All heavy atoms as an XYZ file, in Angstrom:
960
protein
N      73.858     21.734   -104.726
C      73.159     22.942   -104.333
C      73.569     23.342   -102.920
O      73.782     24.508   -102.643
C      71.657     22.727   -104.446
C      70.842     23.962   -104.127
S      71.111     25.362   -105.191
C      70.168     24.896   -106.595
N      73.679     22.348   -102.033
C      74.070     22.669   -100.651
C      75.449     23.331   -100.609
O      75.662     24.263    -99.856
C      74.064     21.421    -99.785
C      72.687     20.941    -99.407
C      72.798     19.798    -98.403
N      71.515     19.225    -98.130
C      70.639     19.769    -97.276
N      70.923     20.865    -96.652
N      69.478     19.184    -97.080
N      76.368     22.833   -101.409
C      77.720     23.405   -101.425
C      77.676     24.844   -101.945
O      78.334     25.722   -101.377
C      78.656     22.555   -102.266
N      76.909     25.083   -103.002
C      76.800     26.430   -103.552
C      76.202     27.414   -102.555
O      76.571     28.577   -102.520
C      75.923     26.420   -104.810
C      76.548     25.804   -106.056
C      75.501     25.696   -107.161
C      77.730     26.612   -106.530
N      75.274     26.929   -101.750
C      74.596     27.780   -100.785
C      75.278     27.763    -99.422
O      74.785     28.356    -98.479
C      73.143     27.341   -100.659
C      72.356     27.545   -101.941
S      70.690     26.875   -101.866
C      69.987     27.864   -100.559
N      76.397     27.052    -99.330
C      77.133     26.921    -98.075
C      76.213     26.384    -96.965
O      76.179     26.894    -95.863
C      77.765     28.247    -97.658
C      78.876     28.056    -96.648
O      79.482     26.979    -96.581
N      79.145     29.059    -95.856
N      75.478     25.330    -97.297
C      74.526     24.722    -96.367
C      74.854     23.257    -96.093
O      73.966     22.471    -95.791
C      73.092     24.804    -96.913
C      72.581     26.199    -97.106
C      72.154     26.773    -95.778
N      71.413     28.005    -95.971
C      71.842     29.185    -95.548
N      72.972     29.284    -94.929
N      71.117     30.253    -95.741
N      76.113     22.901    -96.210
C      76.493     21.516    -95.911
C      76.287     21.256    -94.421
O      76.438     22.151    -93.597
C      77.930     21.270    -96.344
C      78.074     21.273    -97.867
C      79.495     21.072    -98.284
C      79.854     19.635    -98.087
N      81.180     19.284    -98.562
N      75.965     20.016    -94.093
C      75.622     19.664    -92.712
C      76.832     19.057    -92.016
O      76.935     17.847    -91.866
C      74.419     18.732    -92.726
C      73.213     19.434    -93.335
C      72.138     18.520    -93.726
N      72.517     17.774    -94.929
C      71.707     16.929    -95.549
N      70.519     16.717    -95.103
N      72.108     16.301    -96.618
N      77.715     19.909    -91.548
C      78.974     19.476    -90.935
C      78.777     18.924    -89.515
O      79.639     18.229    -89.010
C      79.961     20.647    -90.873
C      80.389     21.141    -92.241
C      81.378     20.211    -92.828
C      81.966     20.763    -94.116
N      82.823     19.825    -94.772
N      77.648     19.202    -88.886
C      77.453     18.789    -87.503
C      77.270     17.280    -87.356
O      77.478     16.736    -86.278
C      76.250     19.514    -86.898
O      75.077     19.186    -87.618
N      76.912     16.591    -88.428
C      76.735     15.139    -88.389
C      77.723     14.533    -89.394
O      77.545     14.666    -90.609
C      75.300     14.780    -88.757
C      75.001     13.295    -88.639
O      75.874     12.473    -89.025
O      73.899     12.953    -88.194
N      78.750     13.877    -88.884
C      79.834     13.355    -89.739
C      79.315     12.375    -90.793
O      79.762     12.412    -91.936
C      80.910     12.683    -88.889
N      78.358     11.523    -90.419
C      77.819     10.554    -91.388
C      77.083     11.266    -92.528
O      77.297     10.957    -93.696
C      76.883      9.567    -90.688
C      76.250      8.582    -91.634
N      76.946      7.552    -92.207
C      74.983      8.511    -92.137
C      76.154      6.885    -93.006
N      74.949      7.442    -92.979
N      76.213     12.208    -92.171
C      75.477     12.954    -93.200
C      76.447     13.749    -94.057
O      76.321     13.792    -95.288
C      74.402     13.865    -92.571
C      73.247     13.011    -92.037
C      73.881     14.879    -93.579
C      72.184     13.777    -91.314
N      77.430     14.378    -93.421
C      78.403     15.168    -94.165
C      79.135     14.305    -95.186
O      79.319     14.695    -96.342
C      79.404     15.818    -93.202
C      80.423     16.671    -93.930
O      80.017     17.436    -94.835
O      81.613     16.582    -93.602
N      79.511     13.089    -94.787
C      80.253     12.214    -95.693
C      79.361     11.602    -96.767
O      79.694     11.623    -97.961
C      80.929     11.087    -94.902
C      81.713     10.133    -95.778
C      82.354      9.000    -94.998
O      82.430      9.085    -93.763
O      82.738      8.025    -95.644
N      78.220     11.069    -96.372
C      77.367     10.315    -97.297
C      76.483     11.221    -98.156
O      76.374     11.029    -99.368
C      76.500      9.290    -96.536
C      75.547      8.586    -97.470
C      77.389      8.296    -95.818
N      75.841     12.194    -97.538
C      74.863     13.019    -98.249
C      75.469     14.256    -98.901
O      74.991     14.700    -99.942
C      73.748     13.473    -97.296
C      72.986     12.337    -96.664
C      72.150     11.539    -97.665
O      71.793     12.076    -98.724
O      71.860     10.376    -97.372
N      76.501     14.835    -98.308
C      77.056     16.085    -98.801
C      78.497     15.931    -99.292
O      79.096     16.893    -99.738
C      77.035     17.153    -97.704
C      75.620     17.477    -97.227
O      74.666     17.198    -97.966
O      75.481     18.028    -96.124
N      79.057     14.739    -99.216
C      80.461     14.521    -99.535
C      80.727     14.207   -100.989
O      79.876     14.359   -101.871
N      81.928     13.725   -101.235
C      82.414     13.486   -102.587
C      81.535     12.486   -103.356
O      81.261     12.699   -104.545
C      83.851     12.993   -102.550
N      81.081     11.429   -102.706
C      80.237     10.438   -103.403
C      78.969     11.090   -103.928
O      78.591     10.904   -105.089
C      79.891      9.284   -102.473
C      78.978      8.269   -103.140
C      78.708      7.073   -102.203
N      77.753      6.172   -102.825
C      76.453      6.141   -102.528
N      75.963      6.947   -101.622
N      75.657      5.300   -103.130
N      78.313     11.868   -103.090
C      77.075     12.535   -103.503
C      77.351     13.564   -104.603
O      76.579     13.686   -105.551
C      76.407     13.190   -102.302
N      78.452     14.273   -104.490
C      78.808     15.266   -105.499
C      79.081     14.583   -106.833
O      78.609     15.026   -107.891
C      80.015     16.109   -105.036
C      79.599     17.003   -103.857
C      80.585     16.941   -106.186
C      80.752     17.665   -103.140
N      79.831     13.491   -106.806
C      80.128     12.757   -108.041
C      78.869     12.166   -108.653
O      78.693     12.183   -109.871
C      81.148     11.658   -107.785
C      82.522     12.215   -107.467
O      82.850     13.329   -107.849
N      83.321     11.438   -106.752
N      77.994     11.645   -107.815
C      76.721     11.100   -108.295
C      75.868     12.200   -108.922
O      75.274     12.016   -109.979
C      75.968     10.426   -107.154
C      74.650      9.789   -107.518
C      74.832      8.712   -108.587
C      74.010      9.196   -106.282
N      75.853     13.362   -108.292
C      75.094     14.488   -108.820
C      75.624     14.890   -110.209
O      74.864     15.158   -111.128
C      75.161     15.679   -107.872
C      74.397     16.882   -108.360
C      74.478     18.053   -107.396
O      74.962     17.893   -106.267
O      74.054     19.149   -107.803
N      76.941     14.924   -110.358
C      77.551     15.255   -111.645
C      77.161     14.220   -112.710
O      76.838     14.574   -113.841
C      79.067     15.334   -111.529
C      79.567     16.537   -110.766
C      79.297     17.859   -111.474
O      79.319     17.892   -112.725
O      79.040     18.846   -110.780
N      77.194     12.946   -112.355
C      76.843     11.891   -113.305
C      75.364     12.005   -113.705
O      75.027     11.877   -114.887
C      77.126     10.519   -112.704
N      74.493     12.233   -112.731
C      73.066     12.356   -113.030
C      72.795     13.583   -113.895
O      71.985     13.528   -114.819
C      72.252     12.461   -111.739
C      72.066     11.127   -111.064
S      71.131     11.198   -109.515
C      69.976     12.493   -109.753
N      73.495     14.676   -113.603
C      73.336     15.893   -114.389
C      73.720     15.645   -115.845
O      73.006     16.042   -116.774
C      74.182     17.036   -113.792
O      73.737     17.277   -112.452
C      74.066     18.308   -114.609
N      74.848     14.952   -116.055
C      75.307     14.638   -117.412
C      74.313     13.724   -118.121
O      73.975     13.939   -119.296
C      76.688     13.998   -117.377
N      73.804     12.730   -117.416
C      72.838     11.802   -117.989
C      71.551     12.524   -118.404
O      71.061     12.352   -119.526
C      72.530     10.704   -116.971
C      71.416      9.738   -117.344
C      71.916      8.748   -118.388
C      70.928      9.003   -116.115
N      71.016     13.318   -117.507
C      69.781     14.046   -117.788
C      70.016     15.052   -118.915
O      69.177     15.201   -119.802
C      69.242     14.729   -116.511
C      68.834     13.660   -115.486
C      68.061     15.644   -116.844
C      68.583     14.217   -114.094
N      71.154     15.725   -118.900
C      71.463     16.705   -119.947
C      71.511     16.043   -121.328
O      70.941     16.567   -122.298
C      72.784     17.415   -119.663
C      73.168     18.370   -120.768
C      72.595     19.630   -120.847
C      74.074     17.991   -121.758
C      72.925     20.502   -121.883
C      74.410     18.848   -122.786
C      73.837     20.108   -122.847
O      74.161     20.959   -123.870
N      72.176     14.906   -121.421
C      72.253     14.217   -122.720
C      70.870     13.837   -123.220
O      70.558     13.978   -124.400
C      73.169     13.002   -122.635
C      74.635     13.344   -122.595
C      75.090     14.180   -123.798
O      74.712     13.850   -124.951
O      75.810     15.158   -123.596
N      70.023     13.376   -122.306
C      68.648     13.027   -122.701
C      67.890     14.280   -123.123
O      67.174     14.268   -124.132
C      67.927     12.320   -121.556
C      66.606     11.784   -121.978
N      66.448     10.569   -122.605
C      65.374     12.343   -121.921
C      65.174     10.396   -122.895
N      64.505     11.459   -122.494
N      68.066     15.348   -122.361
C      67.364     16.601   -122.680
C      67.807     17.148   -124.030
O      66.975     17.583   -124.843
C      67.628     17.628   -121.576
N      69.105     17.107   -124.289
C      69.649     17.617   -125.547
C      69.047     16.877   -126.742
O      68.724     17.487   -127.758
C      71.176     17.484   -125.526
C      71.863     18.123   -126.713
C      73.353     18.226   -126.499
C      74.014     16.871   -126.569
N      75.487     16.953   -126.609
N      68.875     15.582   -126.590
C      68.301     14.772   -127.676
C      66.805     15.005   -127.847
O      66.212     14.572   -128.829
C      68.554     13.286   -127.402
C      70.007     12.890   -127.457
C      70.256     11.478   -126.969
O      69.278     10.788   -126.572
O      71.429     11.065   -126.955
N      66.181     15.666   -126.856
C      64.723     15.826   -126.869
C      64.287     17.284   -126.712
O      63.293     17.569   -126.036
C      64.095     14.966   -125.761
C      64.296     13.488   -126.040
O      63.585     12.915   -126.850
N      65.284     12.882   -125.398
N      65.031     18.202   -127.329
C      64.625     19.609   -127.322
C      64.628     20.263   -125.974
O      63.906     21.245   -125.749
N      65.444     19.755   -125.055
C      65.560     20.296   -123.687
C      64.206     20.400   -123.002
O      63.945     21.339   -122.266
C      66.306     21.643   -123.696
C      67.714     21.500   -124.188
C      68.065     21.877   -125.474
C      68.697     20.960   -123.376
C      69.366     21.727   -125.933
C      70.002     20.791   -123.835
C      70.331     21.181   -125.110
N      63.356     19.416   -123.279
C      62.035     19.282   -122.644
C      61.130     20.499   -122.868
O      60.222     20.741   -122.096
C      62.170     19.015   -121.126
C      62.967     17.790   -120.783
C      64.172     17.908   -120.096
C      62.542     16.528   -121.139
C      64.919     16.788   -119.766
C      63.285     15.397   -120.820
C      64.482     15.529   -120.124
N      61.385     21.237   -123.939
C      60.624     22.477   -124.180
C      59.126     22.248   -124.306
O      58.327     23.042   -123.827
C      61.148     23.197   -125.417
C      60.497     24.531   -125.622
C      61.161     25.367   -126.699
O      62.025     24.844   -127.422
O      60.775     26.530   -126.810
N      58.730     21.169   -124.952
C      57.292     20.937   -125.177
C      56.785     19.730   -124.383
O      55.667     19.269   -124.621
C      57.029     20.745   -126.666
C      57.464     21.914   -127.486
N      56.842     23.136   -127.430
C      58.505     22.065   -128.349
C      57.444     23.985   -128.234
N      58.464     23.363   -128.804
N      57.588     19.254   -123.452
C      57.223     18.066   -122.692
C      56.521     18.436   -121.394
O      56.855     19.439   -120.753
C      58.451     17.221   -122.361
C      59.134     16.672   -123.615
O      58.414     16.412   -124.599
O      60.347     16.518   -123.603
N      55.572     17.630   -121.024
C      54.902     17.797   -119.737
C      55.406     16.808   -118.708
O      55.074     16.898   -117.541
C      53.388     17.653   -119.909
C      52.796     18.776   -120.738
C      51.288     18.673   -120.830
O      50.662     18.018   -119.966
O      50.730     19.257   -121.773
N      56.223     15.859   -119.184
C      56.801     14.900   -118.250
C      58.135     14.385   -118.808
O      58.357     14.379   -120.005
C      55.842     13.742   -117.987
O      55.597     13.033   -119.180
N      58.949     13.951   -117.896
C      60.230     13.325   -118.214
C      59.941     11.848   -118.459
O      59.095     11.260   -117.767
C      61.202     13.504   -117.020
C      62.507     12.771   -117.222
C      61.457     15.000   -116.770
N      60.604     11.236   -119.415
C      60.344      9.805   -119.661
C      60.506      8.974   -118.379
O      61.441      9.174   -117.596
C      61.395      9.418   -120.699
C      61.693     10.697   -121.415
C      61.586     11.763   -120.357
N      59.566      8.071   -118.173
C      59.548      7.255   -116.953
C      60.837      6.458   -116.800
O      61.330      6.287   -115.680
C      58.326      6.332   -116.954
C      58.150      5.613   -115.658
C      57.840      6.304   -114.506
C      58.301      4.246   -115.588
C      57.675      5.650   -113.288
C      58.148      3.557   -114.383
C      57.840      4.269   -113.234
N      61.416      5.994   -117.909
C      62.671      5.213   -117.832
C      63.781      6.039   -117.204
O      64.601      5.531   -116.447
C      63.117      4.742   -119.219
C      62.128      3.885   -119.968
C      61.045      4.704   -120.657
O      61.314      5.808   -121.200
O      59.889      4.233   -120.648
N      63.814      7.350   -117.514
C      64.825      8.243   -116.939
C      64.570      8.428   -115.454
O      65.507      8.411   -114.640
C      64.830      9.581   -117.674
C      65.925     10.571   -117.282
C      67.316      9.975   -117.456
C      65.777     11.849   -118.098
N      63.330      8.573   -115.068
C      62.981      8.713   -113.647
C      63.374      7.448   -112.864
O      63.865      7.536   -111.745
C      61.501      9.022   -113.476
C      61.021     10.363   -114.055
C      59.508     10.464   -113.958
C      61.703     11.518   -113.369
N      63.137      6.286   -113.462
C      63.512      5.027   -112.815
C      65.031      4.951   -112.631
O      65.511      4.472   -111.606
C      63.027      3.814   -113.628
C      61.539      3.584   -113.612
C      61.046      3.016   -112.322
C      61.471      1.574   -112.169
N      61.018      0.984   -110.904
N      65.779      5.393   -113.616
C      67.235      5.381   -113.524
C      67.722      6.337   -112.428
O      68.608      5.992   -111.652
C      67.857      5.755   -114.863
C      69.370      5.641   -114.970
C      69.868      4.257   -114.554
C      69.814      5.955   -116.391
N      67.095      7.493   -112.320
C      67.423      8.428   -111.246
C      67.179      7.777   -109.895
O      67.994      7.859   -108.974
C      66.621      9.735   -111.389
C      67.097     10.515   -112.610
C      66.703     10.575   -110.115
C      66.191     11.675   -113.002
N      66.052      7.087   -109.778
C      65.724      6.388   -108.533
C      66.810      5.360   -108.198
O      67.277      5.287   -107.056
C      64.379      5.682   -108.665
C      64.017      4.861   -107.427
C      62.773      4.023   -107.637
O      62.660      3.356   -108.680
O      61.937      4.032   -106.734
N      67.245      4.600   -109.176
C      68.287      3.585   -108.943
C      69.606      4.227   -108.534
O      70.301      3.728   -107.650
C      68.474      2.732   -110.183
C      67.295      1.806   -110.436
C      67.451      0.968   -111.662
N      68.571      0.038   -111.510
C      69.196     -0.547   -112.507
N      68.833     -0.305   -113.755
N      70.177     -1.384   -112.287
N      69.955      5.321   -109.175
C      71.227      5.986   -108.872
C      71.249      6.611   -107.481
O      72.310      6.740   -106.878
C      71.522      7.074   -109.918
C      71.902      6.590   -111.309
C      71.946      7.751   -112.296
C      73.241      5.863   -111.271
N      70.092      6.978   -106.972
C      70.050      7.658   -105.672
C      69.757      6.716   -104.498
O      69.612      7.189   -103.375
C      69.001      8.793   -105.687
O      67.702      8.242   -105.953
C      69.353      9.850   -106.708
N      69.705      5.440   -104.747
C      69.466      4.490   -103.635
C      70.525      4.690   -102.561
O      71.693      4.834   -102.840
C      69.518      3.053   -104.142
C      68.244      2.646   -104.803
C      68.214      1.169   -105.125
N      67.045      0.904   -105.960
C      67.030      0.060   -106.957
N      68.099     -0.651   -107.246
N      65.939     -0.103   -107.670
N      70.062      4.692   -101.340
C      70.966      4.851   -100.209
C      71.237      6.292    -99.843
O      71.955      6.569    -98.888
N      70.675      7.233   -100.586
C      70.844      8.652   -100.281
C      69.518      9.249    -99.830
O      68.443      8.748   -100.196
C      71.340      9.427   -101.505
C      72.709      9.035   -102.041
C      73.003      9.798   -103.328
C      73.784      9.318   -101.000
N      69.586     10.309    -99.075
C      68.384     10.985    -98.575
C      67.446     11.389    -99.714
O      66.227     11.255    -99.601
C      68.814     12.227    -97.793
C      67.701     13.064    -97.261
C      68.206     14.304    -96.561
O      69.411     14.627    -96.656
O      67.391     14.963    -95.904
N      68.004     11.816   -100.818
C      67.218     12.285   -101.954
C      66.380     11.171   -102.585
O      65.436     11.433   -103.312
C      68.127     12.980   -102.995
C      68.975     11.970   -103.758
C      67.316     13.825   -103.951
N      66.697      9.928   -102.269
C      65.933      8.803   -102.799
C      64.478      8.823   -102.309
O      63.617      8.181   -102.897
C      66.603      7.481   -102.448
C      65.927      6.294   -103.103
O      65.238      5.527   -102.440
N      66.113      6.169   -104.400
N      64.213      9.588   -101.267
C      62.843      9.702   -100.756
C      61.962     10.537   -101.679
O      60.740     10.502   -101.568
C      62.852     10.314    -99.358
C      63.562      9.472    -98.340
C      63.708     10.191    -97.011
O      63.106     11.222    -96.774
N      64.558      9.654    -96.150
N      62.563     11.281   -102.605
C      61.795     12.108   -103.526
C      60.986     11.199   -104.459
O      61.467     10.172   -104.929
C      62.719     13.010   -104.339
N      59.773     11.616   -104.726
C      58.880     10.842   -105.591
C      59.207     11.106   -107.059
O      59.911     12.061   -107.393
C      57.416     11.255   -105.331
O      57.255     12.615   -105.700
C      57.020     11.034   -103.874
N      58.666     10.254   -107.918
C      58.809     10.481   -109.366
C      58.254     11.863   -109.737
O      58.813     12.574   -110.563
C      58.072      9.417   -110.172
C      58.642      8.034   -110.071
C      57.831      6.930   -109.843
C      60.013      7.809   -110.226
C      58.361      5.656   -109.770
C      60.553      6.537   -110.140
C      59.719      5.468   -109.921
O      60.241      4.207   -109.839
N      57.144     12.221   -109.114
C      56.516     13.515   -109.390
C      57.476     14.664   -109.068
O      57.600     15.606   -109.861
C      55.211     13.667   -108.593
C      54.605     15.024   -108.684
N      53.918     15.447   -109.802
C      54.615     16.062   -107.809
C      53.516     16.702   -109.615
N      53.924     17.088   -108.408
N      58.154     14.591   -107.929
C      59.100     15.655   -107.552
C      60.281     15.708   -108.499
O      60.734     16.796   -108.885
C      59.566     15.470   -106.116
C      58.563     15.818   -105.029
C      59.131     15.487   -103.640
C      58.164     17.279   -105.107
N      60.812     14.539   -108.877
C      61.922     14.502   -109.825
C      61.487     15.075   -111.174
O      62.212     15.858   -111.800
C      62.453     13.084   -110.011
C      63.440     12.702   -108.956
C      63.267     11.788   -107.952
C      64.761     13.223   -108.799
N      64.400     11.728   -107.183
C      65.333     12.590   -107.671
C      65.506     14.173   -109.483
C      66.624     12.869   -107.227
C      66.800     14.457   -109.034
C      67.344     13.805   -107.927
N      60.317     14.684   -111.627
C      59.795     15.175   -112.892
C      59.699     16.701   -112.858
O      60.160     17.376   -113.762
C      58.424     14.551   -113.160
C      57.853     14.933   -114.498
O      58.368     14.514   -115.524
N      56.808     15.732   -114.476
N      59.117     17.198   -111.793
C      58.941     18.647   -111.633
C      60.295     19.364   -111.574
O      60.473     20.415   -112.199
C      58.133     18.905   -110.362
C      57.737     20.314   -110.165
C      56.758     20.420   -109.021
N      56.911     21.731   -108.414
C      56.627     22.002   -107.177
N      56.162     21.069   -106.383
N      56.779     23.213   -106.716
N      61.248     18.806   -110.840
C      62.569     19.433   -110.720
C      63.280     19.513   -112.059
O      63.871     20.542   -112.403
C      63.410     18.648   -109.706
N      63.254     18.424   -112.811
C      63.920     18.401   -114.110
C      63.260     19.390   -115.065
O      63.943     20.195   -115.713
C      63.934     16.965   -114.699
C      64.413     16.983   -116.146
C      64.802     16.049   -113.852
N      61.941     19.375   -115.131
C      61.243     20.288   -116.049
C      61.433     21.744   -115.649
O      61.669     22.610   -116.505
C      59.756     19.931   -116.136
C      59.439     18.573   -116.773
C      57.921     18.341   -116.784
C      60.013     18.455   -118.176
N      61.381     22.055   -114.355
C      61.622     23.414   -113.890
C      63.044     23.863   -114.221
O      63.267     24.982   -114.670
C      61.445     23.525   -112.368
C      60.060     23.779   -111.906
C      60.032     24.021   -110.393
O      60.988     24.486   -109.792
N      58.896     23.716   -109.801
N      63.990     22.972   -113.963
C      65.388     23.301   -114.214
C      65.635     23.637   -115.669
O      66.318     24.616   -115.989
N      65.085     22.843   -116.564
C      65.291     23.110   -117.990
C      64.480     24.295   -118.487
O      64.915     25.019   -119.389
C      65.070     21.852   -118.837
C      66.320     21.029   -118.816
C      66.463     19.948   -117.958
C      67.407     21.387   -119.601
C      67.647     19.238   -117.907
C      68.598     20.683   -119.548
C      68.715     19.613   -118.705
O      69.893     18.928   -118.628
N      63.332     24.561   -117.885
C      62.574     25.763   -118.245
C      63.406     27.016   -117.914
O      63.579     27.898   -118.752
C      61.234     25.816   -117.501
C      60.433     27.086   -117.820
C      59.110     27.180   -117.050
N      59.157     26.688   -115.684
C      59.593     27.387   -114.639
N      60.040     28.607   -114.791
N      59.595     26.862   -113.434
N      63.964     27.040   -116.711
C      64.786     28.181   -116.299
C      66.059     28.248   -117.136
O      66.469     29.316   -117.571
C      65.106     28.097   -114.783
C      66.145     29.108   -114.386
C      63.819     28.288   -113.976
N      66.667     27.119   -117.410
C      67.880     27.081   -118.237
C      67.615     27.659   -119.617
O      68.406     28.442   -120.151
C      68.391     25.643   -118.335
C      69.616     25.501   -119.173
C      70.915     25.720   -118.783
C      69.672     25.123   -120.555
N      71.770     25.487   -119.842
C      71.022     25.117   -120.930
C      68.708     24.777   -121.490
C      71.435     24.799   -122.219
C      69.111     24.456   -122.767
C      70.459     24.467   -123.120
N      66.464     27.292   -120.209
C      66.119     27.826   -121.529
C      65.926     29.341   -121.476
O      66.333     30.069   -122.380
C      64.857     27.161   -122.082
C      65.060     25.724   -122.510
C      63.855     25.159   -123.263
N      62.574     25.374   -122.595
C      62.033     24.556   -121.702
N      62.647     23.435   -121.356
N      60.868     24.827   -121.167
N      65.345     29.842   -120.364
C      65.148     31.285   -120.222
C      66.488     32.003   -120.085
O      66.703     33.048   -120.717
C      64.254     31.585   -119.009
C      62.814     31.166   -119.211
C      61.996     31.295   -117.956
O      62.368     30.767   -116.909
N      60.893     31.998   -118.041
N      67.378     31.486   -119.266
C      68.705     32.089   -119.095
C      69.447     32.101   -120.426
O      70.072     33.097   -120.799
C      69.524     31.333   -118.020
C      70.981     31.787   -118.005
C      68.916     31.524   -116.640
N      69.359     31.004   -121.158
C      70.020     30.898   -122.460
C      69.431     31.901   -123.453
O      70.172     32.619   -124.135
C      69.886     29.458   -123.004
O      70.470     28.570   -122.060
C      70.611     29.310   -124.318
N      68.115     31.981   -123.528
C      67.456     32.893   -124.476
C      67.760     34.351   -124.160
O      67.961     35.157   -125.060
C      65.943     32.650   -124.459
N      67.829     34.701   -122.881
C      68.065     36.074   -122.452
C      69.567     36.388   -122.336
O      69.934     37.513   -122.039
C      67.383     36.330   -121.104
C      65.885     36.274   -121.149
C      65.263     37.426   -121.928
O      65.850     38.534   -121.956
O      64.183     37.227   -122.509
N      70.401     35.365   -122.531
C      71.858     35.496   -122.431
C      72.293     36.021   -121.054
O      73.155     36.874   -120.929
C      72.403     36.389   -123.544
C      72.177     35.806   -124.923
C      72.765     36.680   -125.981
C      72.660     36.163   -127.376
N      71.611     35.341   -127.789
N      71.631     35.488   -120.031
C      71.984     35.846   -118.660
C      70.758     36.017   -117.809
O      69.625     35.853   -118.265
N      70.994     36.372   -116.574
C      69.903     36.580   -115.636
C      70.223     35.912   -114.312
O      71.354     35.474   -114.077
N      69.233     35.851   -113.463
C      69.386     35.244   -112.138
C      68.434     34.062   -112.015
O      67.365     34.043   -112.632
C      69.058     36.256   -111.029
C      69.992     37.416   -110.990
C      69.653     38.614   -111.599
C      71.218     37.315   -110.348
C      70.511     39.695   -111.563
C      72.088     38.394   -110.318
C      71.727     39.585   -110.926
N      68.823     33.115   -111.204
C      67.952     31.989   -110.889
C      67.622     32.089   -109.416
O      68.521     32.110   -108.564
C      68.628     30.643   -111.197
C      68.941     30.558   -112.698
C      67.729     29.484   -110.760
C      69.780     29.355   -113.079
N      66.348     32.192   -109.128
C      65.889     32.271   -107.738
C      65.442     30.884   -107.301
O      64.584     30.261   -107.934
C      64.728     33.262   -107.649
C      64.269     33.507   -106.232
C      63.170     34.545   -106.221
O      63.486     35.729   -106.257
O      61.981     34.128   -106.188
N      66.032     30.419   -106.224
C      65.729     29.103   -105.695
C      65.002     29.250   -104.362
O      65.524     29.845   -103.426
C      67.042     28.336   -105.500
S      66.837     26.715   -104.754
N      63.791     28.721   -104.289
C      63.029     28.728   -103.055
C      62.964     27.290   -102.561
O      62.181     26.485   -103.069
C      61.620     29.290   -103.278
C      60.808     29.378   -102.008
O      60.929     28.549   -101.117
N      59.973     30.388   -101.938
N      63.817     26.958   -101.600
C      63.912     25.582   -101.125
C      62.618     25.135   -100.423
O      62.244     23.991   -100.524
C      65.102     25.435   -100.178
C      66.450     25.749   -100.820
S      66.919     24.562   -102.066
C      67.752     23.372   -101.050
N      61.951     26.041    -99.726
C      60.704     25.686    -99.047
C      59.592     25.336   -100.001
O      58.887     24.351    -99.824
N      59.448     26.139   -101.053
C      58.402     25.908   -102.044
C      58.858     24.942   -103.138
O      58.046     24.550   -103.980
C      57.978     27.226   -102.679
N      60.136     24.585   -103.134
C      60.716     23.693   -104.148
C      60.515     24.252   -105.556
O      60.015     23.563   -106.447
C      60.141     22.290   -104.039
C      60.509     21.602   -102.750
C      59.910     20.221   -102.689
N      60.416     19.526   -101.515
C      59.991     18.378   -101.108
N      59.053     17.734   -101.774
N      60.499     17.800   -100.045
N      60.905     25.525   -105.707
C      60.752     26.153   -107.013
C      62.046     26.822   -107.464
O      62.853     27.258   -106.648
C      59.634     27.236   -107.002
O      59.962     28.227   -106.030
C      58.285     26.612   -106.713
N      62.206     26.868   -108.779
C      63.242     27.657   -109.434
C      62.512     28.633   -110.343
O      61.597     28.228   -111.063
C      64.144     26.780   -110.299
C      65.120     25.842   -109.641
C      65.859     25.022   -110.701
C      66.125     26.602   -108.797
N      62.920     29.893   -110.313
C      62.336     30.858   -111.214
C      63.430     31.717   -111.816
O      64.490     31.910   -111.222
C      61.309     31.773   -110.503
O      61.922     32.337   -109.341
C      60.078     31.020   -110.090
N      63.166     32.203   -113.016
C      64.101     33.053   -113.727
C      63.766     34.521   -113.428
O      62.600     34.906   -113.398
C      63.984     32.809   -115.233
C      64.770     33.791   -116.050
C      66.158     33.700   -116.129
C      64.149     34.830   -116.718
C      66.888     34.627   -116.863
C      64.864     35.751   -117.465
C      66.234     35.645   -117.525
O      66.963     36.538   -118.233
N      64.804     35.309   -113.192
C      64.651     36.736   -112.964
C      65.604     37.442   -113.915
O      66.793     37.155   -113.944
C      64.991     37.123   -111.497
C      64.830     38.615   -111.292
C      64.146     36.339   -110.516
N      65.065     38.370   -114.734
C      65.902     39.110   -115.677
C      66.997     39.863   -114.936
O      66.789     40.323   -113.819
C      65.075     40.079   -116.496
C      64.276     39.432   -117.586
C      63.680     40.477   -118.482
C      63.010     39.801   -119.648
N      62.644     40.752   -120.675
N      68.120     40.048   -115.597
C      69.248     40.761   -115.008
C      68.887     42.172   -114.599
O      69.302     42.646   -113.545
C      70.446     40.777   -115.991
O      70.714     39.444   -116.392
C      71.673     41.368   -115.365
N      68.087     42.854   -115.397
C      67.736     44.244   -115.104
C      66.779     44.355   -113.918
O      66.645     45.414   -113.342
C      67.073     44.912   -116.323
C      67.933     44.945   -117.552
C      67.792     43.673   -118.395
O      66.699     43.084   -118.435
O      68.804     43.256   -118.978
N      66.086     43.293   -113.614
C      65.079     43.329   -112.544
C      65.750     43.465   -111.191
O      66.862     42.989   -110.977
C      64.223     42.066   -112.573
N      65.063     44.097   -110.283
C      65.578     44.239   -108.926
C      65.283     42.961   -108.159
O      64.166     42.441   -108.197
C      64.885     45.416   -108.238
C      65.840     46.254   -107.447
C      65.176     47.487   -106.908
O      65.014     48.446   -107.677
O      64.803     47.465   -105.710
N      66.279     42.455   -107.490
C      66.102     41.223   -106.729
C      65.564     41.539   -105.338
O      65.964     42.526   -104.710
C      67.438     40.490   -106.585
C      68.016     39.934   -107.862
C      69.394     39.337   -107.581
C      67.107     38.874   -108.419
N      64.672     40.697   -104.821
C      64.209     40.877   -103.443
C      65.337     40.594   -102.473
O      66.157     39.718   -102.709
C      63.075     39.857   -103.317
C      63.342     38.855   -104.380
C      64.089     39.567   -105.479
N      65.396     41.350   -101.410
C      66.459     41.153   -100.413
C      65.993     40.291    -99.287
O      64.958     40.152    -98.895
C      66.968     42.485    -99.881
C      67.620     43.366   -100.951
C      68.012     44.690   -100.331
C      68.840     42.704   -101.520
């Protein structure tokens, strides 16, 4: 997400390498694939109120040593469910925008025809 938003932290070489660098990017890709495969087998979490605890534990293990490891199970659960809710909306509508509010930690779907806030 930081790379997409051009928000990488270049001022600190350690953070740039460890948190925003190739290792973190590769780990993010692996976690995304893992979560996607689980979601695909379970209806993309359409009727779920929580992500299986075993998956949350695996995410915790994979993120050890990274800043994101400070996120709680609750935050990971919310992020995964929000992400798939928005993904299902984009898929159903065959397009649209995804609004990311980093402060509120939310993702929301906005129809393509809708006017975006500036």
